[in-house]
Chimera marker file (.cmm) of the C-alpha trace (Angstrom):
<marker_set name="trace">
<marker id="1" x="-3.935" y="1.802" z="4.164" r="1" g="1" b="0" radius="0.5"/>
<marker id="2" x="-3.799" y="5.515" z="3.525" r="1" g="1" b="0" radius="0.5"/>
<marker id="3" x="-4.822" y="6.346" z="7.090" r="1" g="1" b="0" radius="0.5"/>
<marker id="4" x="-2.347" y="3.878" z="8.593" r="1" g="1" b="0" radius="0.5"/>
<marker id="5" x="0.494" y="5.366" z="6.546" r="1" g="1" b="0" radius="0.5"/>
<marker id="6" x="-0.401" y="8.929" z="7.521" r="1" g="1" b="0" radius="0.5"/>
<marker id="7" x="-0.262" y="8.073" z="11.236" r="1" g="1" b="0" radius="0.5"/>
<marker id="8" x="3.387" y="6.972" z="11.094" r="1" g="1" b="0" radius="0.5"/>
<marker id="9" x="6.610" y="8.892" z="11.587" r="1" g="1" b="0" radius="0.5"/>
<marker id="10" x="7.474" y="11.346" z="8.758" r="1" g="1" b="0" radius="0.5"/>
<marker id="11" x="10.431" y="9.424" z="7.348" r="1" g="1" b="0" radius="0.5"/>
<marker id="12" x="8.453" y="6.159" z="7.089" r="1" g="1" b="0" radius="0.5"/>
<marker id="13" x="5.254" y="7.940" z="6.126" r="1" g="1" b="0" radius="0.5"/>
<marker id="14" x="6.781" y="9.565" z="3.038" r="1" g="1" b="0" radius="0.5"/>
<marker id="15" x="8.044" y="6.257" z="1.656" r="1" g="1" b="0" radius="0.5"/>
<marker id="16" x="4.784" y="4.432" z="2.278" r="1" g="1" b="0" radius="0.5"/>
<marker id="17" x="2.624" y="7.218" z="0.861" r="1" g="1" b="0" radius="0.5"/>
<marker id="18" x="4.748" y="7.250" z="-2.295" r="1" g="1" b="0" radius="0.5"/>
<marker id="19" x="4.302" y="3.489" z="-2.692" r="1" g="1" b="0" radius="0.5"/>
<marker id="20" x="0.598" y="3.803" z="-2.010" r="1" g="1" b="0" radius="0.5"/>
<marker id="21" x="0.230" y="6.480" z="-4.706" r="1" g="1" b="0" radius="0.5"/>
<marker id="22" x="2.127" y="4.256" z="-7.121" r="1" g="1" b="0" radius="0.5"/>
<marker id="23" x="-0.142" y="1.296" z="-6.339" r="1" g="1" b="0" radius="0.5"/>
<marker id="24" x="-3.250" y="3.444" z="-6.789" r="1" g="1" b="0" radius="0.5"/>
<marker id="25" x="-1.936" y="4.728" z="-10.107" r="1" g="1" b="0" radius="0.5"/>
<marker id="26" x="-1.231" y="1.167" z="-11.290" r="1" g="1" b="0" radius="0.5"/>
<marker id="27" x="-4.711" y="0.094" z="-10.249" r="1" g="1" b="0" radius="0.5"/>
<marker id="28" x="-6.333" y="3.001" z="-12.124" r="1" g="1" b="0" radius="0.5"/>
<marker id="29" x="-4.285" y="2.229" z="-15.227" r="1" g="1" b="0" radius="0.5"/>
<marker id="30" x="-5.344" y="-1.402" z="-15.098" r="1" g="1" b="0" radius="0.5"/>
<marker id="31" x="-8.979" y="-0.427" z="-14.683" r="1" g="1" b="0" radius="0.5"/>
<marker id="32" x="-8.888" y="1.932" z="-17.648" r="1" g="1" b="0" radius="0.5"/>
<marker id="33" x="-7.166" y="-0.696" z="-19.811" r="1" g="1" b="0" radius="0.5"/>
<marker id="34" x="-9.790" y="-3.239" z="-18.795" r="1" g="1" b="0" radius="0.5"/>
<marker id="35" x="-12.609" y="-0.833" z="-19.715" r="1" g="1" b="0" radius="0.5"/>
<marker id="36" x="-10.993" y="-0.033" z="-23.031" r="1" g="1" b="0" radius="0.5"/>
<marker id="37" x="-10.627" y="-3.692" z="-23.920" r="1" g="1" b="0" radius="0.5"/>
<marker id="38" x="-14.102" y="-4.614" z="-22.787" r="1" g="1" b="0" radius="0.5"/>
<marker id="39" x="-15.941" y="-1.743" z="-24.419" r="1" g="1" b="0" radius="0.5"/>
<marker id="40" x="-18.597" y="-2.650" z="-26.913" r="1" g="1" b="0" radius="0.5"/>
<marker id="41" x="-17.569" y="0.120" z="-29.313" r="1" g="1" b="0" radius="0.5"/>
<marker id="42" x="-14.178" y="-1.392" z="-30.117" r="1" g="1" b="0" radius="0.5"/>
<marker id="43" x="-15.739" y="-4.834" z="-30.534" r="1" g="1" b="0" radius="0.5"/>
<marker id="44" x="-18.464" y="-3.405" z="-32.784" r="1" g="1" b="0" radius="0.5"/>
<marker id="45" x="-15.892" y="-1.710" z="-35.036" r="1" g="1" b="0" radius="0.5"/>
<marker id="46" x="-13.921" y="-4.975" z="-35.342" r="1" g="1" b="0" radius="0.5"/>
<marker id="47" x="-17.117" y="-6.866" z="-36.195" r="1" g="1" b="0" radius="0.5"/>
<marker id="48" x="-18.041" y="-4.279" z="-38.839" r="1" g="1" b="0" radius="0.5"/>
<marker id="49" x="-14.593" y="-4.674" z="-40.433" r="1" g="1" b="0" radius="0.5"/>
<marker id="50" x="-14.930" y="-8.455" z="-40.430" r="1" g="1" b="0" radius="0.5"/>
<marker id="51" x="-18.412" y="-8.421" z="-41.890" r="1" g="1" b="0" radius="0.5"/>
<marker id="52" x="-17.652" y="-5.735" z="-44.467" r="1" g="1" b="0" radius="0.5"/>
<marker id="53" x="-19.266" y="-6.468" z="-47.783" r="1" g="1" b="0" radius="0.5"/>
<marker id="54" x="-18.674" y="-5.158" z="-51.239" r="1" g="1" b="0" radius="0.5"/>
<marker id="55" x="-15.752" y="-7.283" z="-52.309" r="1" g="1" b="0" radius="0.5"/>
<marker id="56" x="-16.160" y="-8.725" z="-55.771" r="1" g="1" b="0" radius="0.5"/>
<marker id="57" x="-14.905" y="-12.217" z="-55.237" r="1" g="1" b="0" radius="0.5"/>
<marker id="58" x="-16.729" y="-14.270" z="-52.572" r="1" g="1" b="0" radius="0.5"/>
<marker id="59" x="-13.704" y="-16.495" z="-51.981" r="1" g="1" b="0" radius="0.5"/>
<marker id="60" x="-11.346" y="-13.598" z="-51.398" r="1" g="1" b="0" radius="0.5"/>
<marker id="61" x="-13.940" y="-12.015" z="-49.093" r="1" g="1" b="0" radius="0.5"/>
<marker id="62" x="-14.193" y="-15.240" z="-47.112" r="1" g="1" b="0" radius="0.5"/>
<marker id="63" x="-10.402" y="-15.652" z="-46.894" r="1" g="1" b="0" radius="0.5"/>
<marker id="64" x="-9.953" y="-11.981" z="-45.962" r="1" g="1" b="0" radius="0.5"/>
<marker id="65" x="-12.626" y="-12.208" z="-43.297" r="1" g="1" b="0" radius="0.5"/>
<marker id="66" x="-11.147" y="-15.422" z="-41.953" r="1" g="1" b="0" radius="0.5"/>
<marker id="67" x="-7.708" y="-13.780" z="-41.708" r="1" g="1" b="0" radius="0.5"/>
<marker id="68" x="-9.163" y="-10.748" z="-39.938" r="1" g="1" b="0" radius="0.5"/>
<marker id="69" x="-11.095" y="-12.984" z="-37.588" r="1" g="1" b="0" radius="0.5"/>
<marker id="70" x="-7.973" y="-14.953" z="-36.727" r="1" g="1" b="0" radius="0.5"/>
<marker id="71" x="-6.008" y="-11.739" z="-36.109" r="1" g="1" b="0" radius="0.5"/>
<marker id="72" x="-8.824" y="-10.353" z="-33.971" r="1" g="1" b="0" radius="0.5"/>
<marker id="73" x="-9.045" y="-13.572" z="-31.985" r="1" g="1" b="0" radius="0.5"/>
<marker id="74" x="-5.296" y="-13.533" z="-31.415" r="1" g="1" b="0" radius="0.5"/>
<marker id="75" x="-5.400" y="-9.888" z="-30.273" r="1" g="1" b="0" radius="0.5"/>
<marker id="76" x="-8.297" y="-10.690" z="-27.958" r="1" g="1" b="0" radius="0.5"/>
<marker id="77" x="-6.391" y="-13.637" z="-26.452" r="1" g="1" b="0" radius="0.5"/>
<marker id="78" x="-3.294" y="-11.481" z="-25.933" r="1" g="1" b="0" radius="0.5"/>
<marker id="79" x="-5.418" y="-8.807" z="-24.270" r="1" g="1" b="0" radius="0.5"/>
<marker id="80" x="-7.006" y="-11.408" z="-22.009" r="1" g="1" b="0" radius="0.5"/>
<marker id="81" x="-3.553" y="-12.658" z="-21.028" r="1" g="1" b="0" radius="0.5"/>
<marker id="82" x="-2.429" y="-9.103" z="-20.216" r="1" g="1" b="0" radius="0.5"/>
<marker id="83" x="-5.518" y="-8.586" z="-18.079" r="1" g="1" b="0" radius="0.5"/>
<marker id="84" x="-4.848" y="-11.849" z="-16.212" r="1" g="1" b="0" radius="0.5"/>
<marker id="85" x="-1.225" y="-10.823" z="-15.619" r="1" g="1" b="0" radius="0.5"/>
<marker id="86" x="-2.353" y="-7.401" z="-14.444" r="1" g="1" b="0" radius="0.5"/>
<marker id="87" x="-4.829" y="-8.939" z="-12.011" r="1" g="1" b="0" radius="0.5"/>
<marker id="88" x="-2.155" y="-11.285" z="-10.688" r="1" g="1" b="0" radius="0.5"/>
<marker id="89" x="0.220" y="-8.356" z="-10.209" r="1" g="1" b="0" radius="0.5"/>
<marker id="90" x="-2.522" y="-6.390" z="-8.474" r="1" g="1" b="0" radius="0.5"/>
<marker id="91" x="-3.204" y="-9.279" z="-6.055" r="1" g="1" b="0" radius="0.5"/>
<marker id="92" x="0.510" y="-9.670" z="-5.309" r="1" g="1" b="0" radius="0.5"/>
<marker id="93" x="0.833" y="-5.934" z="-4.706" r="1" g="1" b="0" radius="0.5"/>
<marker id="94" x="-2.153" y="-5.952" z="-2.386" r="1" g="1" b="0" radius="0.5"/>
<marker id="95" x="-0.748" y="-8.924" z="-0.449" r="1" g="1" b="0" radius="0.5"/>
<marker id="96" x="2.579" y="-7.140" z="-0.116" r="1" g="1" b="0" radius="0.5"/>
<marker id="97" x="0.828" y="-4.001" z="1.135" r="1" g="1" b="0" radius="0.5"/>
<marker id="98" x="-1.113" y="-6.009" z="3.717" r="1" g="1" b="0" radius="0.5"/>
<marker id="99" x="2.099" y="-7.687" z="4.868" r="1" g="1" b="0" radius="0.5"/>
<marker id="100" x="3.863" y="-4.333" z="5.204" r="1" g="1" b="0" radius="0.5"/>
<marker id="101" x="0.973" y="-2.889" z="7.196" r="1" g="1" b="0" radius="0.5"/>
<marker id="102" x="0.965" y="-5.899" z="9.529" r="1" g="1" b="0" radius="0.5"/>
<marker id="103" x="4.713" y="-5.521" z="10.107" r="1" g="1" b="0" radius="0.5"/>
<marker id="104" x="4.283" y="-1.817" z="10.792" r="1" g="1" b="0" radius="0.5"/>
<marker id="105" x="1.467" y="-2.543" z="13.228" r="1" g="1" b="0" radius="0.5"/>
<marker id="106" x="3.651" y="-5.037" z="15.120" r="1" g="1" b="0" radius="0.5"/>
<marker id="107" x="6.518" y="-2.538" z="15.235" r="1" g="1" b="0" radius="0.5"/>
<marker id="108" x="4.183" y="0.156" z="16.510" r="1" g="1" b="0" radius="0.5"/>
<marker id="109" x="2.907" y="-2.142" z="19.250" r="1" g="1" b="0" radius="0.5"/>
<marker id="110" x="6.498" y="-2.957" z="20.245" r="1" g="1" b="0" radius="0.5"/>
<marker id="111" x="7.390" y="0.720" z="20.438" r="1" g="1" b="0" radius="0.5"/>
<marker id="112" x="4.323" y="1.536" z="22.507" r="1" g="1" b="0" radius="0.5"/>
<marker id="113" x="5.103" y="-1.324" z="24.884" r="1" g="1" b="0" radius="0.5"/>
<marker id="114" x="8.724" y="-0.160" z="25.227" r="1" g="1" b="0" radius="0.5"/>
<marker id="115" x="7.536" y="3.377" z="25.858" r="1" g="1" b="0" radius="0.5"/>
<marker id="116" x="5.153" y="2.206" z="28.582" r="1" g="1" b="0" radius="0.5"/>
<marker id="117" x="7.900" y="0.111" z="30.183" r="1" g="1" b="0" radius="0.5"/>
<marker id="118" x="10.350" y="3.030" z="30.245" r="1" g="1" b="0" radius="0.5"/>
<marker id="119" x="7.690" y="5.321" z="31.629" r="1" g="1" b="0" radius="0.5"/>
<marker id="120" x="6.798" y="2.867" z="34.410" r="1" g="1" b="0" radius="0.5"/>
<marker id="121" x="10.450" y="2.312" z="35.331" r="1" g="1" b="0" radius="0.5"/>
<marker id="122" x="11.001" y="6.034" z="35.669" r="1" g="1" b="0" radius="0.5"/>
<marker id="123" x="7.692" y="6.660" z="37.384" r="1" g="1" b="0" radius="0.5"/>
<marker id="124" x="8.095" y="4.230" z="40.330" r="1" g="1" b="0" radius="0.5"/>
<marker id="125" x="11.028" y="6.004" z="42.094" r="1" g="1" b="0" radius="0.5"/>
<marker id="126" x="9.377" y="9.352" z="41.509" r="1" g="1" b="0" radius="0.5"/>
<marker id="127" x="6.126" y="8.189" z="43.161" r="1" g="1" b="0" radius="0.5"/>
<marker id="128" x="8.122" y="6.939" z="46.147" r="1" g="1" b="0" radius="0.5"/>
<marker id="129" x="9.662" y="10.391" z="46.453" r="1" g="1" b="0" radius="0.5"/>
<marker id="130" x="6.234" y="12.042" z="46.408" r="1" g="1" b="0" radius="0.5"/>
<marker id="131" x="4.941" y="9.767" z="49.167" r="1" g="1" b="0" radius="0.5"/>
<marker id="132" x="7.965" y="9.874" z="51.485" r="1" g="1" b="0" radius="0.5"/>
<marker id="133" x="9.398" y="13.267" z="50.606" r="1" g="1" b="0" radius="0.5"/>
<marker id="134" x="12.846" y="11.822" z="50.051" r="1" g="1" b="0" radius="0.5"/>
<marker id="135" x="14.707" y="9.564" z="47.729" r="1" g="1" b="0" radius="0.5"/>
<marker id="136" x="16.067" y="6.488" z="49.466" r="1" g="1" b="0" radius="0.5"/>
<marker id="137" x="19.675" y="7.423" z="50.088" r="1" g="1" b="0" radius="0.5"/>
<marker id="138" x="19.993" y="9.084" z="46.713" r="1" g="1" b="0" radius="0.5"/>
<marker id="139" x="22.346" y="11.957" z="46.375" r="1" g="1" b="0" radius="0.5"/>
<marker id="140" x="21.776" y="15.059" z="44.333" r="1" g="1" b="0" radius="0.5"/>
<marker id="141" x="23.474" y="13.552" z="41.284" r="1" g="1" b="0" radius="0.5"/>
<marker id="142" x="21.040" y="10.612" z="41.200" r="1" g="1" b="0" radius="0.5"/>
<marker id="143" x="18.092" y="12.939" z="41.690" r="1" g="1" b="0" radius="0.5"/>
<marker id="144" x="19.220" y="15.078" z="38.749" r="1" g="1" b="0" radius="0.5"/>
<marker id="145" x="19.688" y="11.932" z="36.639" r="1" g="1" b="0" radius="0.5"/>
<marker id="146" x="16.118" y="10.865" z="37.403" r="1" g="1" b="0" radius="0.5"/>
<marker id="147" x="14.816" y="14.307" z="36.446" r="1" g="1" b="0" radius="0.5"/>
<marker id="148" x="16.725" y="14.105" z="33.175" r="1" g="1" b="0" radius="0.5"/>
<marker id="149" x="15.184" y="10.684" z="32.440" r="1" g="1" b="0" radius="0.5"/>
<marker id="150" x="11.737" y="12.043" z="33.220" r="1" g="1" b="0" radius="0.5"/>
<marker id="151" x="12.269" y="14.856" z="30.723" r="1" g="1" b="0" radius="0.5"/>
<marker id="152" x="13.394" y="12.312" z="28.114" r="1" g="1" b="0" radius="0.5"/>
<marker id="153" x="10.221" y="10.340" z="28.680" r="1" g="1" b="0" radius="0.5"/>
<marker id="154" x="8.178" y="13.495" z="28.120" r="1" g="1" b="0" radius="0.5"/>
<marker id="155" x="10.036" y="14.110" z="24.880" r="1" g="1" b="0" radius="0.5"/>
<marker id="156" x="9.409" y="10.534" z="23.751" r="1" g="1" b="0" radius="0.5"/>
<marker id="157" x="5.713" y="10.829" z="24.571" r="1" g="1" b="0" radius="0.5"/>
<marker id="158" x="5.514" y="14.024" z="22.539" r="1" g="1" b="0" radius="0.5"/>
<marker id="159" x="6.778" y="12.065" z="19.533" r="1" g="1" b="0" radius="0.5"/>
<marker id="160" x="3.863" y="9.660" z="19.822" r="1" g="1" b="0" radius="0.5"/>
<link id1="1" id2="2" r="1" g="1" b="0" radius="0.2"/>
<link id1="2" id2="3" r="1" g="1" b="0" radius="0.2"/>
<link id1="3" id2="4" r="1" g="1" b="0" radius="0.2"/>
<link id1="4" id2="5" r="1" g="1" b="0" radius="0.2"/>
<link id1="5" id2="6" r="1" g="1" b="0" radius="0.2"/>
<link id1="6" id2="7" r="1" g="1" b="0" radius="0.2"/>
<link id1="7" id2="8" r="1" g="1" b="0" radius="0.2"/>
<link id1="8" id2="9" r="1" g="1" b="0" radius="0.2"/>
<link id1="9" id2="10" r="1" g="1" b="0" radius="0.2"/>
<link id1="10" id2="11" r="1" g="1" b="0" radius="0.2"/>
<link id1="11" id2="12" r="1" g="1" b="0" radius="0.2"/>
<link id1="12" id2="13" r="1" g="1" b="0" radius="0.2"/>
<link id1="13" id2="14" r="1" g="1" b="0" radius="0.2"/>
<link id1="14" id2="15" r="1" g="1" b="0" radius="0.2"/>
<link id1="15" id2="16" r="1" g="1" b="0" radius="0.2"/>
<link id1="16" id2="17" r="1" g="1" b="0" radius="0.2"/>
<link id1="17" id2="18" r="1" g="1" b="0" radius="0.2"/>
<link id1="18" id2="19" r="1" g="1" b="0" radius="0.2"/>
<link id1="19" id2="20" r="1" g="1" b="0" radius="0.2"/>
<link id1="20" id2="21" r="1" g="1" b="0" radius="0.2"/>
<link id1="21" id2="22" r="1" g="1" b="0" radius="0.2"/>
<link id1="22" id2="23" r="1" g="1" b="0" radius="0.2"/>
<link id1="23" id2="24" r="1" g="1" b="0" radius="0.2"/>
<link id1="24" id2="25" r="1" g="1" b="0" radius="0.2"/>
<link id1="25" id2="26" r="1" g="1" b="0" radius="0.2"/>
<link id1="26" id2="27" r="1" g="1" b="0" radius="0.2"/>
<link id1="27" id2="28" r="1" g="1" b="0" radius="0.2"/>
<link id1="28" id2="29" r="1" g="1" b="0" radius="0.2"/>
<link id1="29" id2="30" r="1" g="1" b="0" radius="0.2"/>
<link id1="30" id2="31" r="1" g="1" b="0" radius="0.2"/>
<link id1="31" id2="32" r="1" g="1" b="0" radius="0.2"/>
<link id1="32" id2="33" r="1" g="1" b="0" radius="0.2"/>
<link id1="33" id2="34" r="1" g="1" b="0" radius="0.2"/>
<link id1="34" id2="35" r="1" g="1" b="0" radius="0.2"/>
<link id1="35" id2="36" r="1" g="1" b="0" radius="0.2"/>
<link id1="36" id2="37" r="1" g="1" b="0" radius="0.2"/>
<link id1="37" id2="38" r="1" g="1" b="0" radius="0.2"/>
<link id1="38" id2="39" r="1" g="1" b="0" radius="0.2"/>
<link id1="39" id2="40" r="1" g="1" b="0" radius="0.2"/>
<link id1="40" id2="41" r="1" g="1" b="0" radius="0.2"/>
<link id1="41" id2="42" r="1" g="1" b="0" radius="0.2"/>
<link id1="42" id2="43" r="1" g="1" b="0" radius="0.2"/>
<link id1="43" id2="44" r="1" g="1" b="0" radius="0.2"/>
<link id1="44" id2="45" r="1" g="1" b="0" radius="0.2"/>
<link id1="45" id2="46" r="1" g="1" b="0" radius="0.2"/>
<link id1="46" id2="47" r="1" g="1" b="0" radius="0.2"/>
<link id1="47" id2="48" r="1" g="1" b="0" radius="0.2"/>
<link id1="48" id2="49" r="1" g="1" b="0" radius="0.2"/>
<link id1="49" id2="50" r="1" g="1" b="0" radius="0.2"/>
<link id1="50" id2="51" r="1" g="1" b="0" radius="0.2"/>
<link id1="51" id2="52" r="1" g="1" b="0" radius="0.2"/>
<link id1="52" id2="53" r="1" g="1" b="0" radius="0.2"/>
<link id1="53" id2="54" r="1" g="1" b="0" radius="0.2"/>
<link id1="54" id2="55" r="1" g="1" b="0" radius="0.2"/>
<link id1="55" id2="56" r="1" g="1" b="0" radius="0.2"/>
<link id1="56" id2="57" r="1" g="1" b="0" radius="0.2"/>
<link id1="57" id2="58" r="1" g="1" b="0" radius="0.2"/>
<link id1="58" id2="59" r="1" g="1" b="0" radius="0.2"/>
<link id1="59" id2="60" r="1" g="1" b="0" radius="0.2"/>
<link id1="60" id2="61" r="1" g="1" b="0" radius="0.2"/>
<link id1="61" id2="62" r="1" g="1" b="0" radius="0.2"/>
<link id1="62" id2="63" r="1" g="1" b="0" radius="0.2"/>
<link id1="63" id2="64" r="1" g="1" b="0" radius="0.2"/>
<link id1="64" id2="65" r="1" g="1" b="0" radius="0.2"/>
<link id1="65" id2="66" r="1" g="1" b="0" radius="0.2"/>
<link id1="66" id2="67" r="1" g="1" b="0" radius="0.2"/>
<link id1="67" id2="68" r="1" g="1" b="0" radius="0.2"/>
<link id1="68" id2="69" r="1" g="1" b="0" radius="0.2"/>
<link id1="69" id2="70" r="1" g="1" b="0" radius="0.2"/>
<link id1="70" id2="71" r="1" g="1" b="0" radius="0.2"/>
<link id1="71" id2="72" r="1" g="1" b="0" radius="0.2"/>
<link id1="72" id2="73" r="1" g="1" b="0" radius="0.2"/>
<link id1="73" id2="74" r="1" g="1" b="0" radius="0.2"/>
<link id1="74" id2="75" r="1" g="1" b="0" radius="0.2"/>
<link id1="75" id2="76" r="1" g="1" b="0" radius="0.2"/>
<link id1="76" id2="77" r="1" g="1" b="0" radius="0.2"/>
<link id1="77" id2="78" r="1" g="1" b="0" radius="0.2"/>
<link id1="78" id2="79" r="1" g="1" b="0" radius="0.2"/>
<link id1="79" id2="80" r="1" g="1" b="0" radius="0.2"/>
<link id1="80" id2="81" r="1" g="1" b="0" radius="0.2"/>
<link id1="81" id2="82" r="1" g="1" b="0" radius="0.2"/>
<link id1="82" id2="83" r="1" g="1" b="0" radius="0.2"/>
<link id1="83" id2="84" r="1" g="1" b="0" radius="0.2"/>
<link id1="84" id2="85" r="1" g="1" b="0" radius="0.2"/>
<link id1="85" id2="86" r="1" g="1" b="0" radius="0.2"/>
<link id1="86" id2="87" r="1" g="1" b="0" radius="0.2"/>
<link id1="87" id2="88" r="1" g="1" b="0" radius="0.2"/>
<link id1="88" id2="89" r="1" g="1" b="0" radius="0.2"/>
<link id1="89" id2="90" r="1" g="1" b="0" radius="0.2"/>
<link id1="90" id2="91" r="1" g="1" b="0" radius="0.2"/>
<link id1="91" id2="92" r="1" g="1" b="0" radius="0.2"/>
<link id1="92" id2="93" r="1" g="1" b="0" radius="0.2"/>
<link id1="93" id2="94" r="1" g="1" b="0" radius="0.2"/>
<link id1="94" id2="95" r="1" g="1" b="0" radius="0.2"/>
<link id1="95" id2="96" r="1" g="1" b="0" radius="0.2"/>
<link id1="96" id2="97" r="1" g="1" b="0" radius="0.2"/>
<link id1="97" id2="98" r="1" g="1" b="0" radius="0.2"/>
<link id1="98" id2="99" r="1" g="1" b="0" radius="0.2"/>
<link id1="99" id2="100" r="1" g="1" b="0" radius="0.2"/>
<link id1="100" id2="101" r="1" g="1" b="0" radius="0.2"/>
<link id1="101" id2="102" r="1" g="1" b="0" radius="0.2"/>
<link id1="102" id2="103" r="1" g="1" b="0" radius="0.2"/>
<link id1="103" id2="104" r="1" g="1" b="0" radius="0.2"/>
<link id1="104" id2="105" r="1" g="1" b="0" radius="0.2"/>
<link id1="105" id2="106" r="1" g="1" b="0" radius="0.2"/>
<link id1="106" id2="107" r="1" g="1" b="0" radius="0.2"/>
<link id1="107" id2="108" r="1" g="1" b="0" radius="0.2"/>
<link id1="108" id2="109" r="1" g="1" b="0" radius="0.2"/>
<link id1="109" id2="110" r="1" g="1" b="0" radius="0.2"/>
<link id1="110" id2="111" r="1" g="1" b="0" radius="0.2"/>
<link id1="111" id2="112" r="1" g="1" b="0" radius="0.2"/>
<link id1="112" id2="113" r="1" g="1" b="0" radius="0.2"/>
<link id1="113" id2="114" r="1" g="1" b="0" radius="0.2"/>
<link id1="114" id2="115" r="1" g="1" b="0" radius="0.2"/>
<link id1="115" id2="116" r="1" g="1" b="0" radius="0.2"/>
<link id1="116" id2="117" r="1" g="1" b="0" radius="0.2"/>
<link id1="117" id2="118" r="1" g="1" b="0" radius="0.2"/>
<link id1="118" id2="119" r="1" g="1" b="0" radius="0.2"/>
<link id1="119" id2="120" r="1" g="1" b="0" radius="0.2"/>
<link id1="120" id2="121" r="1" g="1" b="0" radius="0.2"/>
<link id1="121" id2="122" r="1" g="1" b="0" radius="0.2"/>
<link id1="122" id2="123" r="1" g="1" b="0" radius="0.2"/>
<link id1="123" id2="124" r="1" g="1" b="0" radius="0.2"/>
<link id1="124" id2="125" r="1" g="1" b="0" radius="0.2"/>
<link id1="125" id2="126" r="1" g="1" b="0" radius="0.2"/>
<link id1="126" id2="127" r="1" g="1" b="0" radius="0.2"/>
<link id1="127" id2="128" r="1" g="1" b="0" radius="0.2"/>
<link id1="128" id2="129" r="1" g="1" b="0" radius="0.2"/>
<link id1="129" id2="130" r="1" g="1" b="0" radius="0.2"/>
<link id1="130" id2="131" r="1" g="1" b="0" radius="0.2"/>
<link id1="131" id2="132" r="1" g="1" b="0" radius="0.2"/>
<link id1="132" id2="133" r="1" g="1" b="0" radius="0.2"/>
<link id1="133" id2="134" r="1" g="1" b="0" radius="0.2"/>
<link id1="134" id2="135" r="1" g="1" b="0" radius="0.2"/>
<link id1="135" id2="136" r="1" g="1" b="0" radius="0.2"/>
<link id1="136" id2="137" r="1" g="1" b="0" radius="0.2"/>
<link id1="137" id2="138" r="1" g="1" b="0" radius="0.2"/>
<link id1="138" id2="139" r="1" g="1" b="0" radius="0.2"/>
<link id1="139" id2="140" r="1" g="1" b="0" radius="0.2"/>
<link id1="140" id2="141" r="1" g="1" b="0" radius="0.2"/>
<link id1="141" id2="142" r="1" g="1" b="0" radius="0.2"/>
<link id1="142" id2="143" r="1" g="1" b="0" radius="0.2"/>
<link id1="143" id2="144" r="1" g="1" b="0" radius="0.2"/>
<link id1="144" id2="145" r="1" g="1" b="0" radius="0.2"/>
<link id1="145" id2="146" r="1" g="1" b="0" radius="0.2"/>
<link id1="146" id2="147" r="1" g="1" b="0" radius="0.2"/>
<link id1="147" id2="148" r="1" g="1" b="0" radius="0.2"/>
<link id1="148" id2="149" r="1" g="1" b="0" radius="0.2"/>
<link id1="149" id2="150" r="1" g="1" b="0" radius="0.2"/>
<link id1="150" id2="151" r="1" g="1" b="0" radius="0.2"/>
<link id1="151" id2="152" r="1" g="1" b="0" radius="0.2"/>
<link id1="152" id2="153" r="1" g="1" b="0" radius="0.2"/>
<link id1="153" id2="154" r="1" g="1" b="0" radius="0.2"/>
<link id1="154" id2="155" r="1" g="1" b="0" radius="0.2"/>
<link id1="155" id2="156" r="1" g="1" b="0" radius="0.2"/>
<link id1="156" id2="157" r="1" g="1" b="0" radius="0.2"/>
<link id1="157" id2="158" r="1" g="1" b="0" radius="0.2"/>
<link id1="158" id2="159" r="1" g="1" b="0" radius="0.2"/>
<link id1="159" id2="160" r="1" g="1" b="0" radius="0.2"/>
</marker_set>
């Protein structure tokens, strides 16, 4: 996607590169959040807290541990939901990016085809002139107009 965006015109390229950087940043943030949530160290610390001993009353220890376990389970479920939402958002973003790139490709093909058509239309009378040495009944004004069109075609080709 990065290469496709860089090959476009400057005004379109800037917008697409900014979106691409934003998407990459979002993806990196989601990856780091996923790693943080999945790391064994945070799970080990939560387990140690739940299994902490040293409380005098066995019933209060059991109730306390049960409460901590329920809170931990709820936090884990919320984190899982956030990860699922993040993955869904990532897929939607990727699909949107693919759609945009396909549209841009179609537009590029249309522009190239139009450029080729214009070039061929301007090239045919000029070839006739090279073969015959004259333009068919064209006056100097028409000849100058054709030269101007030829220069415009060169300018258009330089843009591509």
